[in-house]
SEMI-387219 format. One record per residue (C-alpha): residue number from 1; residue in three letters; x, y, z. Coordinates in Angstrom, 1 decimal, always signed. Layout:
N
+-----+------+--------+--------+--------+
:  nr : rest :     c1 :     c2 :     c3 :
+-----+------+--------+--------+--------+
: NUM :  ALA :      X :      Y :      Z :
...
+-----+------+--------+--------+--------+
END
This chain:
308
+-----+------+--------+--------+--------+
:  nr : rest :     c1 :     c2 :     c3 :
+-----+------+--------+--------+--------+
:   1 :  MET :  -24.0 :   +4.3 :  -10.6 :
:   2 :  LEU :  -22.8 :   +1.6 :   -8.3 :
:   3 :  ARG :  -24.0 :   -2.1 :   -7.9 :
:   4 :  THR :  -23.1 :   -5.4 :   -5.9 :
:   5 :  GLU :  -21.9 :   -8.0 :   -8.4 :
:   6 :  ARG :  -20.7 :  -11.6 :   -7.8 :
:   7 :  VAL :  -17.0 :  -11.7 :   -9.3 :
:   8 :  PRO :  -14.1 :  -14.3 :   -9.2 :
:   9 :  ARG :  -12.2 :  -14.1 :   -6.0 :
:  10 :  PRO :   -8.8 :  -12.1 :   -7.1 :
:  11 :  VAL :   -5.4 :  -13.9 :   -7.0 :
:  12 :  PRO :   -2.4 :  -12.1 :   -5.6 :
:  13 :  GLY :   +0.6 :  -11.6 :   -7.9 :
:  14 :  ALA :   +4.1 :  -11.2 :   -6.8 :
:  15 :  GLY :   +4.8 :   -8.6 :   -4.3 :
:  16 :  ARG :   +0.9 :   -8.7 :   -3.3 :
:  17 :  VAL :   -1.3 :  -10.1 :   -0.7 :
:  18 :  LEU :   -5.0 :  -11.3 :   -0.8 :
:  19 :  LEU :   -7.1 :   -9.8 :   +2.1 :
:  20 :  ARG :  -10.3 :  -11.2 :   +3.6 :
:  21 :  VAL :  -11.8 :   -7.8 :   +4.0 :
:  22 :  ARG :  -13.5 :   -7.2 :   +7.2 :
:  23 :  ALA :  -14.5 :   -3.3 :   +6.8 :
:  24 :  ALA :  -13.5 :   -0.9 :   +4.4 :
:  25 :  GLY :  -13.2 :   +3.1 :   +4.7 :
:  26 :  VAL :  -15.2 :   +5.8 :   +2.8 :
:  27 :  ASP :  -13.1 :   +8.8 :   +1.4 :
:  28 :  ARG :  -13.6 :  +11.6 :   -1.0 :
:  29 :  GLY :  -10.7 :  +10.3 :   -3.4 :
:  30 :  THR :  -12.8 :   +6.9 :   -4.1 :
:  31 :  TRP :  -15.9 :   +9.2 :   -5.1 :
:  32 :  HIS :  -13.8 :  +11.2 :   -7.2 :
:  33 :  LEU :  -12.5 :   +7.8 :   -9.1 :
:  34 :  THR :  -15.8 :   +6.6 :   -9.2 :
:  35 :  ALA :  -17.4 :   +9.8 :  -10.8 :
:  36 :  GLY :  -14.7 :  +10.7 :  -13.0 :
:  37 :  TYR :  -14.4 :  +14.3 :  -11.6 :
:  38 :  PRO :  -12.5 :  +16.4 :  -12.0 :
:  39 :  TYR :  -12.4 :  +15.6 :  -15.6 :
:  40 :  ALA :   -8.8 :  +15.1 :  -16.1 :
:  41 :  VAL :   -8.8 :  +11.8 :  -13.9 :
:  42 :  ARG :  -10.8 :  +10.3 :  -17.0 :
:  43 :  ALA :   -7.9 :  +10.5 :  -19.1 :
:  44 :  ALA :   -6.1 :   +7.6 :  -17.0 :
:  45 :  LEU :   -9.0 :   +5.8 :  -15.7 :
:  46 :  GLY :  -11.8 :   +5.8 :  -18.6 :
:  47 :  LEU :  -13.5 :   +8.5 :  -20.5 :
:  48 :  ARG :  -17.2 :   +7.5 :  -20.0 :
:  49 :  ARG :  -16.7 :   +5.0 :  -17.2 :
:  50 :  PRO :  -14.0 :   +3.3 :  -14.9 :
:  51 :  ARG :  -12.1 :   +0.8 :  -16.9 :
:  52 :  ASP :  -11.8 :   -0.8 :  -13.5 :
:  53 :  PRO :  -15.4 :   -0.9 :  -12.0 :
:  54 :  ALA :  -14.3 :   -2.1 :   -8.0 :
:  55 :  ALA :  -14.4 :   +0.8 :   -5.8 :
:  56 :  GLY :  -12.8 :   +1.1 :   -2.6 :
:  57 :  LEU :   -9.1 :   +1.9 :   -1.2 :
:  58 :  ASP :   -9.0 :   +2.1 :   +2.8 :
:  59 :  VAL :   -8.9 :   -1.5 :   +4.4 :
:  60 :  ALA :   -8.6 :   -3.7 :   +7.2 :
:  61 :  GLY :   -9.2 :   -7.5 :   +7.4 :
:  62 :  THR :   -6.8 :  -10.3 :   +7.5 :
:  63 :  VAL :   -4.3 :  -11.8 :   +5.3 :
:  64 :  ALA :   -6.0 :  -14.8 :   +3.3 :
:  65 :  ALA :   -3.2 :  -15.9 :   +0.7 :
:  66 :  LEU :   +0.4 :  -14.5 :   +0.2 :
:  67 :  GLY :   +2.0 :  -13.7 :   -3.5 :
:  68 :  PRO :   +5.1 :  -14.6 :   -4.8 :
:  69 :  GLY :   +7.8 :  -13.2 :   -3.4 :
:  70 :  VAL :   +6.2 :  -11.8 :   -0.2 :
:  71 :  THR :   +7.8 :  -12.1 :   +3.3 :
:  72 :  GLY :   +7.1 :  -10.9 :   +6.7 :
:  73 :  TRP :   +3.3 :  -11.5 :   +6.5 :
:  74 :  ALA :   +1.3 :  -15.1 :   +7.3 :
:  75 :  VAL :   -2.2 :  -16.0 :   +6.6 :
:  76 :  GLY :   -4.3 :  -14.8 :   +9.3 :
:  77 :  ASP :   -2.5 :  -11.6 :  +10.3 :
:  78 :  PRO :   -4.9 :   -8.6 :  +10.9 :
:  79 :  VAL :   -3.8 :   -5.6 :   +8.9 :
:  80 :  PHE :   -4.8 :   -2.4 :   +7.7 :
:  81 :  GLY :   -4.1 :   +0.0 :   +4.9 :
:  82 :  THR :   -5.1 :   +0.5 :   +1.5 :
:  83 :  ALA :   -6.3 :   -1.7 :   -1.1 :
:  84 :  HIS :   -7.7 :   -1.0 :   -4.5 :
:  85 :  GLY :  -11.4 :   -2.6 :   -4.8 :
:  86 :  SER :  -11.7 :   -2.9 :   -1.0 :
:  87 :  PHE :  -15.4 :   -2.5 :   -1.2 :
:  88 :  ALA :  -15.3 :   -6.4 :   -1.6 :
:  89 :  GLU :  -15.3 :   -9.8 :   +0.4 :
:  90 :  TYR :  -11.7 :  -10.2 :   -0.7 :
:  91 :  ALA :   -9.1 :   -7.6 :   -2.2 :
:  92 :  VAL :   -5.6 :   -7.5 :   -3.2 :
:  93 :  ALA :   -3.1 :   -5.1 :   -1.7 :
:  94 :  ARG :   +0.6 :   -4.6 :   -2.2 :
:  95 :  ALA :   +2.8 :   -6.1 :   +0.7 :
:  96 :  ASP :   +4.5 :   -2.5 :   +1.4 :
:  97 :  ARG :   +1.1 :   -0.8 :   +1.7 :
:  98 :  ILE :   -0.5 :   -2.8 :   +4.5 :
:  99 :  ALA :   +0.6 :   -2.8 :   +8.5 :
: 100 :  PRO :   -0.3 :   -4.6 :  +11.5 :
: 101 :  LYS :   -3.6 :   -3.6 :  +12.9 :
: 102 :  PRO :   -3.5 :   -1.4 :  +16.1 :
: 103 :  ALA :   -4.3 :   -3.6 :  +19.0 :
: 104 :  ARG :   -6.7 :   -0.9 :  +20.3 :
: 105 :  LEU :   -8.8 :   -1.0 :  +17.2 :
: 106 :  GLY :  -11.8 :   -2.7 :  +15.9 :
: 107 :  PHE :  -11.5 :   -3.5 :  +12.0 :
: 108 :  GLU :  -14.1 :   -0.7 :  +11.7 :
: 109 :  GLU :  -12.2 :   +1.7 :  +13.3 :
: 110 :  ALA :   -8.8 :   +0.6 :  +11.5 :
: 111 :  ALA :  -10.6 :   +0.6 :   +7.9 :
: 112 :  VAL :  -10.8 :   +4.4 :   +8.2 :
: 113 :  LEU :   -7.4 :   +5.1 :   +9.3 :
: 114 :  ALA :   -5.1 :   +4.8 :   +6.4 :
: 115 :  VAL :   -6.1 :   +7.0 :   +3.6 :
: 116 :  SER :   -6.9 :   +9.9 :   +5.8 :
: 117 :  GLY :   -4.7 :   +9.5 :   +8.4 :
: 118 :  LEU :   -1.9 :   +9.5 :   +6.0 :
: 119 :  THR :   -2.8 :  +12.6 :   +4.4 :
: 120 :  ALA :   -3.1 :  +14.6 :   +7.5 :
: 121 :  LEU :   -0.1 :  +13.3 :   +9.0 :
: 122 :  GLN :   +1.8 :  +14.1 :   +5.5 :
: 123 :  ALA :   +0.4 :  +17.7 :   +5.4 :
: 124 :  LEU :   +1.5 :  +18.6 :   +8.6 :
: 125 :  ARG :   +4.9 :  +16.5 :   +9.3 :
: 126 :  ASP :   +6.2 :  +17.1 :   +5.5 :
: 127 :  ALA :   +4.6 :  +19.7 :   +3.8 :
: 128 :  GLY :   +3.7 :  +22.0 :   +6.7 :
: 129 :  ARG :   +6.8 :  +20.9 :   +8.9 :
: 130 :  VAL :   +4.8 :  +21.6 :  +12.1 :
: 131 :  ARG :   +6.4 :  +22.4 :  +15.2 :
: 132 :  ALA :   +5.7 :  +22.3 :  +19.2 :
: 133 :  GLY :   +4.3 :  +25.6 :  +20.0 :
: 134 :  GLN :   +3.2 :  +26.8 :  +16.5 :
: 135 :  ARG :   -0.4 :  +28.2 :  +16.0 :
: 136 :  VAL :   -2.2 :  +25.7 :  +13.5 :
: 137 :  LEU :   -5.4 :  +26.5 :  +11.8 :
: 138 :  VAL :   -7.3 :  +23.3 :  +10.2 :
: 139 :  THR :  -10.4 :  +24.0 :   +8.0 :
: 140 :  GLY :  -12.9 :  +21.2 :   +7.3 :
: 141 :  ALA :  -11.7 :  +20.0 :  +10.6 :
: 142 :  SER :  -14.9 :  +17.8 :  +11.3 :
: 143 :  GLY :  -14.2 :  +16.0 :   +7.8 :
: 144 :  GLY :  -12.2 :  +12.5 :   +7.5 :
: 145 :  VAL :   -9.0 :  +14.3 :   +7.1 :
: 146 :  GLY :   -9.7 :  +17.1 :   +9.6 :
: 147 :  THR :  -10.5 :  +15.0 :  +12.2 :
: 148 :  TYR :   -6.8 :  +13.4 :  +11.9 :
: 149 :  ALA :   -5.3 :  +16.6 :  +11.4 :
: 150 :  VAL :   -6.8 :  +18.1 :  +14.7 :
: 151 :  GLN :   -5.4 :  +15.1 :  +16.8 :
: 152 :  LEU :   -2.2 :  +15.0 :  +15.1 :
: 153 :  ALA :   -1.5 :  +18.8 :  +15.5 :
: 154 :  LYS :   -1.9 :  +18.3 :  +19.1 :
: 155 :  ALA :   +0.3 :  +15.3 :  +19.2 :
: 156 :  PHE :   +2.9 :  +17.5 :  +17.7 :
: 157 :  GLY :   +2.5 :  +20.0 :  +20.4 :
: 158 :  ALA :   +0.6 :  +22.8 :  +18.7 :
: 159 :  GLU :   -2.0 :  +25.3 :  +19.7 :
: 160 :  VAL :   -4.9 :  +24.4 :  +17.3 :
: 161 :  THR :   -8.0 :  +26.1 :  +16.0 :
: 162 :  ALA :  -10.5 :  +24.1 :  +14.1 :
: 163 :  VAL :  -13.2 :  +25.4 :  +11.6 :
: 164 :  CYS :  -16.0 :  +23.7 :  +11.1 :
: 165 :  GLY :  -20.0 :  +24.0 :  +11.1 :
: 166 :  PRO :  -22.1 :  +24.3 :  +14.3 :
: 167 :  ALA :  -23.6 :  +20.7 :  +14.4 :
: 168 :  LYS :  -20.3 :  +19.1 :  +14.5 :
: 169 :  ALA :  -18.3 :  +21.7 :  +16.7 :
: 170 :  ASP :  -18.9 :  +19.1 :  +19.7 :
: 171 :  LEU :  -17.0 :  +16.3 :  +17.9 :
: 172 :  VAL :  -14.0 :  +18.9 :  +17.1 :
: 173 :  ARG :  -13.8 :  +19.9 :  +20.7 :
: 174 :  SER :  -13.6 :  +16.1 :  +21.7 :
: 175 :  LEU :  -10.8 :  +15.7 :  +19.4 :
: 176 :  GLY :   -8.6 :  +18.1 :  +21.2 :
: 177 :  ALA :   -9.2 :  +21.4 :  +19.6 :
: 178 :  ASP :   -8.0 :  +24.4 :  +21.5 :
: 179 :  HIS :  -10.4 :  +26.9 :  +20.0 :
: 180 :  VAL :  -13.3 :  +26.0 :  +17.4 :
: 181 :  ARG :  -14.7 :  +28.7 :  +14.8 :
: 182 :  ASP :  -18.1 :  +28.3 :  +13.3 :
: 183 :  TYR :  -17.7 :  +29.1 :   +9.5 :
: 184 :  THR :  -21.3 :  +30.1 :   +9.1 :
: 185 :  ARG :  -21.0 :  +32.6 :  +11.7 :
: 186 :  GLU :  -17.6 :  +34.1 :  +11.1 :
: 187 :  ASP :  -15.2 :  +34.4 :   +8.2 :
: 188 :  VAL :  -11.6 :  +33.0 :   +9.8 :
: 189 :  THR :   -9.8 :  +34.9 :   +6.6 :
: 190 :  ALA :  -11.2 :  +38.2 :   +7.8 :
: 191 :  ASP :  -10.3 :  +38.7 :  +11.5 :
: 192 :  ASP :   -6.7 :  +39.7 :  +13.2 :
: 193 :  HIS :   -5.6 :  +36.1 :  +14.4 :
: 194 :  ARG :   -2.6 :  +34.9 :  +12.6 :
: 195 :  TYR :   -1.2 :  +31.3 :  +12.2 :
: 196 :  ASP :   +2.1 :  +29.7 :  +11.8 :
: 197 :  LEU :   +0.4 :  +27.1 :  +10.0 :
: 198 :  VAL :   -2.7 :  +26.8 :   +7.8 :
: 199 :  VAL :   -4.1 :  +23.4 :   +6.6 :
: 200 :  ASP :   -6.5 :  +23.9 :   +4.2 :
: 201 :  LEU :   -9.1 :  +21.1 :   +3.9 :
: 202 :  ALA :  -12.3 :  +22.9 :   +2.9 :
: 203 :  GLY :  -11.5 :  +23.9 :   -0.6 :
: 204 :  ALA :  -13.4 :  +27.1 :   -0.7 :
: 205 :  ASN :  -11.1 :  +30.2 :   +0.4 :
: 206 :  PRO :   -8.7 :  +31.8 :   -2.3 :
: 207 :  VAL :   -5.2 :  +31.6 :   -1.7 :
: 208 :  ALA :   -5.1 :  +35.4 :   -1.3 :
: 209 :  ARG :   -7.7 :  +35.2 :   +1.7 :
: 210 :  LEU :   -5.6 :  +32.6 :   +3.3 :
: 211 :  ARG :   -2.7 :  +34.5 :   +3.2 :
: 212 :  ARG :   -3.8 :  +37.1 :   +5.2 :
: 213 :  ILE :   -4.3 :  +35.2 :   +8.2 :
: 214 :  LEU :   -0.7 :  +33.6 :   +8.1 :
: 215 :  THR :   +2.4 :  +35.3 :  +10.1 :
: 216 :  PRO :   +5.0 :  +36.7 :   +7.6 :
: 217 :  ARG :   +6.9 :  +33.5 :   +7.5 :
: 218 :  GLY :   +3.9 :  +31.1 :   +7.8 :
: 219 :  THR :   +3.1 :  +27.8 :   +5.6 :
: 220 :  LEU :   -0.2 :  +27.4 :   +3.8 :
: 221 :  VAL :   -0.9 :  +23.9 :   +2.9 :
: 222 :  ILE :   -3.8 :  +23.0 :   +0.6 :
: 223 :  ALA :   -4.8 :  +19.4 :   +1.0 :
: 224 :  GLY :   -8.6 :  +20.0 :   -0.3 :
: 225 :  GLY :   -9.7 :  +20.4 :   -3.8 :
: 226 :  GLU :  -13.4 :  +20.2 :   -3.9 :
: 227 :  ASP :  -14.1 :  +23.8 :   -5.3 :
: 228 :  CYS :  -10.9 :  +24.3 :   -7.4 :
: 229 :  GLY :  -12.4 :  +23.8 :  -10.8 :
: 230 :  ALA :  -14.0 :  +20.8 :  -12.9 :
: 231 :  TRP :  -11.1 :  +20.2 :  -15.1 :
: 232 :  THR :   -8.3 :  +19.5 :  -13.0 :
: 233 :  GLY :   -9.3 :  +20.3 :   -9.6 :
: 234 :  MET :   -6.0 :  +22.1 :   -8.7 :
: 235 :  GLY :   -6.6 :  +25.6 :   -9.5 :
: 236 :  ARG :   -5.6 :  +26.7 :   -5.9 :
: 237 :  GLN :   -2.9 :  +24.5 :   -5.6 :
: 238 :  PHE :   -1.5 :  +25.7 :   -9.0 :
: 239 :  ARG :   -1.7 :  +29.6 :   -7.9 :
: 240 :  ALA :   -0.2 :  +29.0 :   -4.6 :
: 241 :  LEU :   +3.0 :  +27.0 :   -6.1 :
: 242 :  ALA :   +3.4 :  +29.9 :   -8.4 :
: 243 :  LEU :   +3.4 :  +32.6 :   -6.2 :
: 244 :  SER :   +5.3 :  +31.0 :   -3.4 :
: 245 :  PRO :   +8.6 :  +31.9 :   -5.0 :
: 246 :  PHE :   +8.1 :  +35.6 :   -4.5 :
: 247 :  THR :   +6.9 :  +35.7 :   -0.9 :
: 248 :  ARG :   +8.3 :  +34.9 :   +2.3 :
: 249 :  GLN :   +5.5 :  +32.7 :   +3.1 :
: 250 :  ARG :   +5.5 :  +28.9 :   +2.1 :
: 251 :  LEU :   +2.6 :  +28.1 :   +0.0 :
: 252 :  THR :   +2.4 :  +24.4 :   -1.2 :
: 253 :  MET :   +0.1 :  +21.5 :   -1.7 :
: 254 :  LEU :   +0.0 :  +18.1 :   -0.5 :
: 255 :  ALA :   +0.0 :  +14.5 :   -3.0 :
: 256 :  SER :   -0.1 :  +12.0 :   -0.3 :
: 257 :  ARG :   +1.6 :   +9.1 :   -0.5 :
: 258 :  GLN :   +0.9 :   +5.5 :   +0.8 :
: 259 :  ASN :   +3.7 :   +3.6 :   +2.5 :
: 260 :  ARG :   +4.2 :   +1.1 :   +5.3 :
: 261 :  ALA :   +6.6 :   +3.5 :   +7.5 :
: 262 :  ASP :   +3.7 :   +6.1 :   +7.7 :
: 263 :  LEU :   +1.1 :   +3.3 :   +8.6 :
: 264 :  ASP :   +3.4 :   +2.3 :  +11.4 :
: 265 :  GLU :   +4.0 :   +5.9 :  +12.7 :
: 266 :  LEU :   +0.0 :   +6.1 :  +12.5 :
: 267 :  ALA :   -0.5 :   +2.8 :  +14.5 :
: 268 :  SER :   +2.2 :   +3.4 :  +17.4 :
: 269 :  LEU :   +0.2 :   +7.1 :  +17.7 :
: 270 :  VAL :   -3.3 :   +5.1 :  +18.0 :
: 271 :  ASP :   -1.5 :   +2.4 :  +20.5 :
: 272 :  ALA :   -0.4 :   +5.3 :  +22.3 :
: 273 :  GLY :   -3.8 :   +6.8 :  +22.8 :
: 274 :  ARG :   -2.8 :  +10.1 :  +20.8 :
: 275 :  VAL :   -5.0 :   +9.4 :  +17.7 :
: 276 :  SER :   -8.2 :   +7.8 :  +17.7 :
: 277 :  PRO :  -10.6 :   +7.2 :  +14.5 :
: 278 :  SER :  -13.9 :   +8.8 :  +14.5 :
: 279 :  VAL :  -16.3 :   +6.6 :  +13.0 :
: 280 :  GLY :  -19.6 :   +8.2 :  +12.5 :
: 281 :  SER :  -21.5 :   +5.9 :  +10.2 :
: 282 :  VAL :  -21.2 :   +2.3 :   +9.5 :
: 283 :  PHE :  -22.8 :   +0.8 :   +6.3 :
: 284 :  PRO :  -23.1 :   -2.8 :   +5.2 :
: 285 :  LEU :  -21.5 :   -3.8 :   +2.1 :
: 286 :  ASP :  -24.8 :   -3.3 :   -0.5 :
: 287 :  GLN :  -25.3 :   +0.1 :   +1.0 :
: 288 :  VAL :  -22.0 :   +1.5 :   -0.4 :
: 289 :  PRO :  -24.2 :   +4.2 :   -2.6 :
: 290 :  GLN :  -25.9 :   +5.3 :   +0.4 :
: 291 :  ALA :  -22.4 :   +5.8 :   +2.4 :
: 292 :  LEU :  -21.2 :   +8.0 :   -0.6 :
: 293 :  ALA :  -24.1 :  +10.1 :   -0.9 :
: 294 :  LEU :  -23.7 :  +10.6 :   +2.7 :
: 295 :  LEU :  -20.3 :  +12.0 :   +2.2 :
: 296 :  THR :  -20.8 :  +13.9 :   -0.8 :
: 297 :  GLY :  -23.8 :  +15.6 :   +0.7 :
: 298 :  GLY :  -21.8 :  +16.7 :   +3.5 :
: 299 :  GLY :  -23.6 :  +14.8 :   +6.3 :
: 300 :  ALA :  -20.5 :  +12.9 :   +7.5 :
: 301 :  ARG :  -19.3 :  +13.4 :  +11.1 :
: 302 :  GLY :  -15.8 :  +12.1 :  +10.9 :
: 303 :  LYS :  -15.4 :   +9.1 :   +9.1 :
: 304 :  ILE :  -17.6 :   +6.4 :   +7.3 :
: 305 :  ALA :  -17.0 :   +2.7 :   +7.4 :
: 306 :  ILE :  -18.3 :   +0.0 :   +5.3 :
: 307 :  THR :  -18.6 :   -3.4 :   +7.1 :
: 308 :  VAL :  -18.1 :   -6.7 :   +5.0 :
+-----+------+--------+--------+--------+
END
């Protein structure tokens, strides 16, 4: 249950900067932290309600003030990255978790780049070890992370097959997918196609079925946990990690991390025209609940932005 509330302007501590938020992004992680689901997160965040009521993580805006010891930034610099509590007029960010805003992006587009873009980049480059010429399958390709995964896989030189619903096939094709598969009409785990890398973002297929479509030395990266259990949300990930030592296939998972170097790499790819945020919906700050409802209801096309 979310509501808009007037609170004091935050003060940046050591190593932090205060941002004047111009836009924020909506992502699954924010919903999980707000809802306390899967239940294991409540041990750290609060059993019955969040200890920190501020929501939001993706952010784009301008530097408003510097905390003690911060260098390399000046008041007025346009930036993007992550800041806890970004659904607000002002938010505090770690100085090493923001980067200069790509010049070709507006604030709404920049606000949806960090969380999903970092997840897709690290899933492909680090966990997946993607290489040019490989055949890559992306499930959940029309979602926030999926739209970046398709573009990044193409940028790395892969042949990309994207899985999505029929209503969003045109979006996925526009991102550069070589092949688009409709999950409502065909089971991609039941045919004869084999892939060097499968990036699973949809969170529905069992590990055994995903292994069927891997090459003998292929890699499975599980980065979606929507249907992996109410308690930990990591059931498939744990099964994949337990099985991986006993097969030639690499079965792994992703725990994305926020860092300046990867934000800079994303910005460079954007400025080079190789990656572009896909903003499907924009909501004002007082309609954050409606934005989250659109996301969790499966109606989002690409990313959702919040304007401040």
